[in-house]
Structure formats: C-alpha cells, structure tokens
N, CA, C and O atoms as a Tinker XYZ file with bonds, in Angstrom:
   304  protein
     1  N      0.841000   -1.186000    0.000000    73     2
     2  CA     0.000000    0.000000    0.000000    64     1     3
     3  C      0.875000    1.234000    0.000000    63     2     4     5
     4  O      1.601000    1.504000    0.956000    81     3
     5  N      0.794000    1.951000   -1.052000    73     3     6
     6  CA     1.568000    3.173000   -1.157000    64     5     7
     7  C      0.634000    4.359000   -0.957000    63     6     8     9
     8  O     -0.362000    4.511000   -1.665000    81     7
     9  N      0.975000    5.202000    0.025000    73     7    10
    10  CA     0.165000    6.378000    0.339000    64     9    11
    11  C      0.762000    7.571000   -0.391000    63    10    12    13
    12  O      1.977000    7.770000   -0.384000    81    11
    13  N     -0.091000    8.354000   -1.013000    73    11    14
    14  CA     0.415000    9.528000   -1.720000    64    13    15
    15  C      0.955000   10.554000   -0.725000    63    14    16    17
    16  O      0.576000   10.573000    0.446000    81    15
    17  N      1.822000   11.379000   -1.212000    73    15    18
    18  CA     2.489000   12.371000   -0.359000    64    17    19
    19  C      1.491000   13.367000    0.221000    63    18    20    21
    20  O      1.581000   13.709000    1.400000    81    19
    21  N      0.556000   13.832000   -0.575000    73    19    22
    22  CA    -0.414000   14.817000   -0.083000    64    21    23
    23  C     -1.328000   14.215000    0.976000    63    22    24    25
    24  O     -1.686000   14.883000    1.946000    81    23
    25  N     -1.704000   12.958000    0.788000    73    23    26
    26  CA    -2.543000   12.299000    1.785000    64    25    27
    27  C     -1.783000   12.133000    3.094000    63    26    28    29
    28  O     -2.332000   12.347000    4.175000    81    27
    29  N     -0.524000   11.753000    2.985000    73    27    30
    30  CA     0.302000   11.586000    4.183000    64    29    31
    31  C      0.479000   12.909000    4.925000    63    30    32    33
    32  O      0.356000   12.954000    6.149000    81    31
    33  N      0.766000   13.983000    4.191000    73    31    34
    34  CA     0.953000   15.289000    4.826000    64    33    35
    35  C     -0.341000   15.809000    5.435000    63    34    36    37
    36  O     -0.322000   16.434000    6.496000    81    35
    37  N     -1.460000   15.557000    4.776000    73    35    38
    38  CA    -2.732000   16.019000    5.341000    64    37    39
    39  C     -3.084000   15.235000    6.602000    63    38    40    41
    40  O     -3.617000   15.804000    7.554000    81    39
    41  N     -2.791000   13.935000    6.617000    73    39    42
    42  CA    -3.033000   13.144000    7.828000    64    41    43
    43  C     -2.119000   13.594000    8.962000    63    42    44    45
    44  O     -2.547000   13.683000   10.113000    81    43
    45  N     -0.873000   13.874000    8.636000    73    43    46
    46  CA     0.079000   14.346000    9.636000    64    45    47
    47  C     -0.355000   15.694000   10.203000    63    46    48    49
    48  O     -0.270000   15.915000   11.411000    81    47
    49  N     -0.818000   16.590000    9.345000    73    47    50
    50  CA    -1.299000   17.896000    9.803000    64    49    51
    51  C     -2.540000   17.747000   10.674000    63    50    52    53
    52  O     -2.681000   18.454000   11.672000    81    51
    53  N     -3.440000   16.838000   10.310000    73    51    54
    54  CA    -4.649000   16.617000   11.106000    64    53    55
    55  C     -4.301000   16.083000   12.488000    63    54    56    57
    56  O     -4.889000   16.507000   13.483000    81    55
    57  N     -3.363000   15.169000   12.557000    73    55    58
    58  CA    -2.931000   14.634000   13.856000    64    57    59
    59  C     -2.277000   15.729000   14.686000    63    58    60    61
    60  O     -2.537000   15.843000   15.884000    81    59
    61  N     -1.437000   16.529000   14.059000    73    59    62
    62  CA    -0.752000   17.611000   14.770000    64    61    63
    63  C     -1.747000   18.609000   15.351000    63    62    64    65
    64  O     -1.650000   18.970000   16.524000    81    63
    65  N     -2.701000   19.057000   14.540000    73    63    66
    66  CA    -3.656000   20.057000   15.010000    64    65    67
    67  C     -4.632000   19.483000   16.035000    63    66    68    69
    68  O     -5.069000   20.202000   16.933000    81    67
    69  N     -4.977000   18.213000   15.917000    73    67    70
    70  CA    -5.850000   17.621000   16.931000    64    69    71
    71  C     -5.121000   17.523000   18.268000    63    70    72    73
    72  O     -5.738000   17.700000   19.319000    81    71
    73  N     -3.829000   17.246000   18.243000    73    71    74
    74  CA    -3.051000   17.237000   19.485000    64    73    75
    75  C     -2.930000   18.638000   20.068000    63    74    76    77
    76  O     -2.957000   18.804000   21.287000    81    75
    77  N     -2.798000   19.634000   19.224000    73    75    78
    78  CA    -2.697000   21.012000   19.702000    64    77    79
    79  C     -4.000000   21.447000   20.370000    63    78    80    81
    80  O     -3.967000   22.132000   21.393000    81    79
    81  N     -5.123000   21.067000   19.820000    73    79    82
    82  CA    -6.406000   21.473000   20.389000    64    81    83
    83  C     -6.695000   20.769000   21.704000    63    82    84    85
    84  O     -7.300000   21.361000   22.598000    81    83
    85  N     -6.282000   19.536000   21.838000    73    83    86
    86  CA    -6.557000   18.813000   23.076000    64    85    87
    87  C     -5.606000   19.204000   24.189000    63    86    88    89
    88  O     -5.885000   18.940000   25.358000    81    87
    89  N     -4.486000   19.830000   23.849000    73    87    90
    90  CA    -3.537000   20.219000   24.893000    64    89    91
    91  C     -3.915000   21.541000   25.553000    63    90    92    93
    92  O     -3.342000   21.890000   26.585000    81    91
    93  N     -4.850000   22.277000   24.995000    73    91    94
    94  CA    -5.289000   23.535000   25.597000    64    93    95
    95  C     -6.167000   23.238000   26.810000    63    94    96    97
    96  O     -7.009000   22.340000   26.784000    81    95
    97  N     -5.955000   23.999000   27.854000    73    95    98
    98  CA    -6.797000   23.842000   29.038000    64    97    99
    99  C     -7.036000   25.216000   29.646000    63    98   100   101
   100  O     -6.245000   26.140000   29.457000    81    99
   101  N     -8.127000   25.333000   30.370000    73    99   102
   102  CA    -8.438000   26.609000   31.003000    64   101   103
   103  C     -7.726000   26.707000   32.348000    63   102   104   105
   104  O     -7.476000   25.702000   33.014000    81   103
   105  N     -7.410000   27.926000   32.727000    73   103   106
   106  CA    -6.727000   28.183000   33.993000    64   105   107
   107  C     -7.789000   28.406000   35.059000    63   106   108   109
   108  O     -8.698000   29.218000   34.883000    81   107
   109  N     -7.669000   27.699000   36.137000    73   107   110
   110  CA    -8.632000   27.817000   37.236000    64   109   111
   111  C     -8.335000   29.082000   38.047000    63   110   112   113
   112  O     -7.191000   29.536000   38.065000    81   111
   113  N     -9.336000   29.660000   38.719000    73   111   114
   114  CA    -9.124000   30.911000   39.456000    64   113   115
   115  C     -8.020000   30.831000   40.507000    63   114   116   117
   116  O     -7.284000   31.801000   40.692000    81   115
   117  N     -7.889000   29.715000   41.189000    73   115   118
   118  CA    -6.852000   29.621000   42.211000    64   117   119
   119  C     -5.459000   29.460000   41.602000    63   118   120   121
   120  O     -4.463000   29.632000   42.305000    81   119
   121  N     -5.369000   29.134000   40.311000    73   119   122
   122  CA    -4.076000   29.032000   39.649000    64   121   123
   123  C     -3.624000   30.370000   39.077000    63   122   124   125
   124  O     -2.438000   30.554000   38.802000    81   123
   125  N     -4.544000   31.299000   38.897000    73   123   126
   126  CA    -4.203000   32.581000   38.297000    64   125   127
   127  C     -3.311000   33.422000   39.190000    63   126   128   129
   128  O     -2.542000   34.244000   38.691000    81   127
   129  N     -3.394000   33.238000   40.486000    73   127   130
   130  CA    -2.549000   34.025000   41.388000    64   129   131
   131  C     -1.085000   33.651000   41.242000    63   130   132   133
   132  O     -0.207000   34.465000   41.529000    81   131
   133  N     -0.812000   32.444000   40.804000    73   131   134
   134  CA     0.575000   32.004000   40.647000    64   133   135
   135  C      1.217000   32.529000   39.372000    63   134   136   137
   136  O      2.438000   32.456000   39.226000    81   135
   137  N      0.427000   33.053000   38.451000    73   135   138
   138  CA     0.979000   33.557000   37.204000    64   137   139
   139  C      1.764000   34.842000   37.405000    63   138   140   141
   140  O      2.634000   35.161000   36.594000    81   139
   141  N      1.479000   35.584000   38.465000    73   139   142
   142  CA     2.164000   36.841000   38.727000    64   141   143
   143  C      3.315000   36.699000   39.707000    63   142   144   145
   144  O      3.911000   37.704000   40.097000    81   143
   145  N      3.643000   35.489000   40.114000    73   143   146
   146  CA     4.755000   35.295000   41.042000    64   145   147
   147  C      6.066000   35.701000   40.392000    63   146   148   149
   148  O      6.228000   35.600000   39.176000    81   147
   149  N      6.993000   36.156000   41.209000    73   147   150
   150  CA     8.311000   36.529000   40.696000    64   149   151
   151  C      9.058000   35.315000   40.168000    63   150   152   153
   152  O      9.915000   35.443000   39.293000    81   151
   153  N      8.738000   34.140000   40.691000    73   151   154
   154  CA     9.403000   32.929000   40.212000    64   153   155
   155  C      8.983000   32.567000   38.794000    63   154   156   157
   156  O      9.711000   31.860000   38.098000    81   155
   157  N      7.833000   33.036000   38.362000    73   155   158
   158  CA     7.359000   32.710000   37.026000    64   157   159
   159  C      8.023000   33.560000   35.953000    63   158   160   161
   160  O      7.988000   33.198000   34.777000    81   159
   161  N      8.625000   34.679000   36.329000    73   159   162
   162  CA     9.285000   35.544000   35.369000    64   161   163
   163  C     10.615000   34.907000   35.002000    63   162   164   165
   164  O     11.407000   34.561000   35.879000    81   163
   165  N     10.858000   34.754000   33.722000    73   163   166
   166  CA    12.051000   34.065000   33.268000    64   165   167
   167  C     13.291000   34.919000   33.487000    63   166   168   169
   168  O     13.485000   35.931000   32.814000    81   167
   169  N     14.097000   34.522000   34.396000    73   167   170
   170  CA    15.397000   35.118000   34.721000    64   169   171
   171  C     15.346000   36.635000   34.859000    63   170   172   173
   172  O     16.276000   37.325000   34.441000    81   171
   173  N     14.288000   37.153000   35.430000    73   171   174
   174  CA    14.169000   38.599000   35.596000    64   173   175
   175  C     15.162000   39.097000   36.636000    63   174   176   177
   176  O     15.735000   40.177000   36.490000    81   175
   177  N     15.362000   38.310000   37.679000    73   175   178
   178  CA    16.275000   38.754000   38.726000    64   177   179
   179  C     17.702000   38.836000   38.214000    63   178   180   181
   180  O     18.426000   39.774000   38.548000    81   179
   181  N     18.114000   37.872000   37.413000    73   179   182
   182  CA    19.473000   37.892000   36.877000    64   181   183
   183  C     19.662000   39.079000   35.939000    63   182   184   185
   184  O     20.676000   39.773000   36.005000    81   183
   185  N     18.690000   39.307000   35.074000    73   183   186
   186  CA    18.788000   40.413000   34.134000    64   185   187
   187  C     18.752000   41.747000   34.865000    63   186   188   189
   188  O     19.500000   42.664000   34.525000    81   187
   189  N     17.891000   41.857000   35.860000    73   187   190
   190  CA    17.790000   43.098000   36.615000    64   189   191
   191  C     19.071000   43.354000   37.400000    63   190   192   193
   192  O     19.535000   44.492000   37.474000    81   191
   193  N     19.638000   42.318000   37.979000    73   191   194
   194  CA    20.879000   42.460000   38.730000    64   193   195
   195  C     22.015000   42.880000   37.803000    63   194   196   197
   196  O     22.836000   43.720000   38.170000    81   195
   197  N     22.066000   42.300000   36.600000    73   195   198
   198  CA    23.096000   42.665000   35.635000    64   197   199
   199  C     22.939000   44.116000   35.202000    63   198   200   201
   200  O     23.923000   44.852000   35.133000    81   199
   201  N     21.707000   44.537000   34.907000    73   199   202
   202  CA    21.478000   45.914000   34.485000    64   201   203
   203  C     21.842000   46.899000   35.586000    63   202   204   205
   204  O     22.402000   47.959000   35.308000    81   203
   205  N     21.530000   46.557000   36.832000    73   203   206
   206  CA    21.855000   47.440000   37.943000    64   205   207
   207  C     23.367000   47.537000   38.129000    63   206   208   209
   208  O     23.894000   48.627000   38.353000    81   207
   209  N     24.070000   46.403000   38.039000    73   207   210
   210  CA    25.522000   46.453000   38.203000    64   209   211
   211  C     26.163000   47.206000   37.046000    63   210   212   213
   212  O     27.138000   47.930000   37.247000    81   211
   213  N     25.626000   47.046000   35.832000    73   211   214
   214  CA    26.159000   47.776000   34.688000    64   213   215
   215  C     25.906000   49.267000   34.851000    63   214   216   217
   216  O     26.768000   50.084000   34.527000    81   215
   217  N     24.731000   49.625000   35.351000    73   215   218
   218  CA    24.403000   51.032000   35.568000    64   217   219
   219  C     25.330000   51.635000   36.619000    63   218   220   221
   220  O     25.812000   52.756000   36.455000    81   219
   221  N     25.580000   50.899000   37.690000    73   219   222
   222  CA    26.480000   51.396000   38.730000    64   221   223
   223  C     27.888000   51.564000   38.189000    63   222   224   225
   224  O     28.564000   52.543000   38.506000    81   223
   225  N     28.327000   50.632000   37.388000    73   223   226
   226  CA    29.667000   50.717000   36.804000    64   225   227
   227  C     29.761000   51.901000   35.855000    63   226   228   229
   228  O     30.761000   52.620000   35.846000    81   227
   229  N     28.731000   52.100000   35.067000    73   227   230
   230  CA    28.749000   53.178000   34.086000    64   229   231
   231  C     28.720000   54.541000   34.763000    63   230   232   233
   232  O     29.383000   55.473000   34.307000    81   231
   233  N     27.966000   54.665000   35.835000    73   231   234
   234  CA    27.882000   55.935000   36.535000    64   233   235
   235  C     29.148000   56.228000   37.327000    63   234   236   237
   236  O     29.458000   57.391000   37.589000    81   235
   237  N     29.876000   55.201000   37.706000    73   235   238
   238  CA    31.128000   55.416000   38.419000    64   237   239
   239  C     30.953000   55.616000   39.911000    63   238   240   241
   240  O     31.908000   56.001000   40.586000    81   239
   241  N     29.782000   55.373000   40.444000    73   239   242
   242  CA    29.550000   55.537000   41.876000    64   241   243
   243  C     28.614000   54.442000   42.354000    63   242   244   245
   244  O     27.762000   53.963000   41.606000    81   243
   245  N     28.781000   54.059000   43.593000    73   243   246
   246  CA    27.925000   53.004000   44.123000    64   245   247
   247  C     26.537000   53.525000   44.461000    63   246   248   249
   248  O     25.612000   52.727000   44.619000    81   247
   249  N     26.363000   54.818000   44.575000    73   247   250
   250  CA    25.065000   55.387000   44.920000    64   249   251
   251  C     24.327000   55.951000   43.734000    63   250   252   253
   252  O     23.410000   56.753000   43.910000    81   251
   253  N     24.690000   55.566000   42.553000    73   251   254
   254  CA    24.082000   56.147000   41.362000    64   253   255
   255  C     22.656000   55.682000   41.142000    63   254   256   257
   256  O     21.955000   56.251000   40.306000    81   255
   257  N     22.210000   54.687000   41.850000    73   255   258
   258  CA    20.851000   54.197000   41.640000    64   257   259
   259  C     19.843000   54.853000   42.573000    63   258   260   261
   260  O     18.759000   54.304000   42.771000    81   259
   261  N     20.157000   55.995000   43.146000    73   259   262
   262  CA    19.220000   56.713000   43.992000    64   261   263
   263  C     19.482000   56.531000   45.467000    63   262   264   265
   264  O     18.738000   57.076000   46.282000    81   263
   265  N     20.494000   55.798000   45.842000    73   263   266
   266  CA    20.802000   55.579000   47.249000    64   265   267
   267  C     21.356000   56.821000   47.914000    63   266   268   269
   268  O     21.061000   57.073000   49.082000    81   267
   269  N     22.143000   57.594000   47.210000    73   267   270
   270  CA    22.683000   58.847000   47.737000    64   269   271
   271  C     22.904000   59.803000   46.582000    63   270   272   273
   272  O     22.951000   59.390000   45.423000    81   271
   273  N     23.039000   61.065000   46.897000    73   271   274
   274  CA    23.254000   62.043000   45.844000    64   273   275
   275  C     24.739000   62.163000   45.565000    63   274   276   277
   276  O     25.570000   61.739000   46.368000    81   275
   277  N     25.059000   62.731000   44.449000    73   275   278
   278  CA    26.453000   62.901000   44.076000    64   277   279
   279  C     26.780000   62.076000   42.856000    63   278   280   281
   280  O     26.011000   61.203000   42.454000    81   279
   281  N     27.918000   62.356000   42.274000    73   279   282
   282  CA    28.316000   61.648000   41.069000    64   281   283
   283  C     29.492000   60.741000   41.328000    63   282   284   285
   284  O     29.775000   60.387000   42.472000    81   283
   285  N     30.170000   60.367000   40.278000    73   283   286
   286  CA    31.307000   59.477000   40.377000    64   285   287
   287  C     32.566000   60.162000   40.871000    63   286   288   289
   288  O     33.564000   59.497000   41.147000    81   287
   289  N     32.534000   61.485000   40.987000    73   287   290
   290  CA    33.724000   62.212000   41.400000    64   289   291
   291  C     33.903000   62.205000   42.913000    63   290   292   293
   292  O     34.946000   62.639000   43.402000    81   291
   293  N     32.927000   61.729000   43.659000    73   291   294
   294  CA    33.007000   61.720000   45.116000    64   293   295
   295  C     32.316000   62.914000   45.748000    63   294   296   297
   296  O     32.353000   63.063000   46.970000    81   295
   297  N     31.695000   63.757000   44.964000    73   295   298
   298  CA    30.986000   64.927000   45.483000    64   297   299
   299  C     29.661000   64.492000   46.090000    63   298   300   301
   300  O     28.949000   63.670000   45.514000    81   299
   301  N     29.335000   65.037000   47.240000    73   299   302
   302  CA    28.052000   64.717000   47.863000    64   301   303
   303  C     27.211000   65.947000   47.992000    63   302   304
   304  O     26.090000   65.879000   48.496000    81   303
C-alpha cells in the first residue's frame, strides 16, 4: 500500500492540530494568582541584577541608583 504524499501530509497535519487542540486547558481561578509570582518571570532577577551592576559601573559611583546624591567624582 503506497500512500500519496499529499494524503500523508494532510493526515500528519490533522494529527498535529488535533493534538494542539486537546492540549489547551483553562486556567482555574486559584491558579491565576501564581501567574504573577516573581518565580514565574524568566530570569528577571538575573537580568535586573546585571542591568543594575552595569548602571552602577557606568555611573562610576555606588550610589548612582538613587541611594545617595552625588556623582562618580566623590561629590556629595
């Protein structure tokens, strides 16, 4: 039994899309609170920490992020 290429591709597409539709599920109300957790954000802490350290390095002072006034020259 030789299956034509178009028939095979259409069957494969039908199987793929039927699997995609069955994998969808609704989010329950008690699960929605977990979507906003900081742990759910993909590597936000690492990126934020890197940006803050880069900003501090670029400004030339450890207080450049609003901790104290003054610039990199040591002026307060």
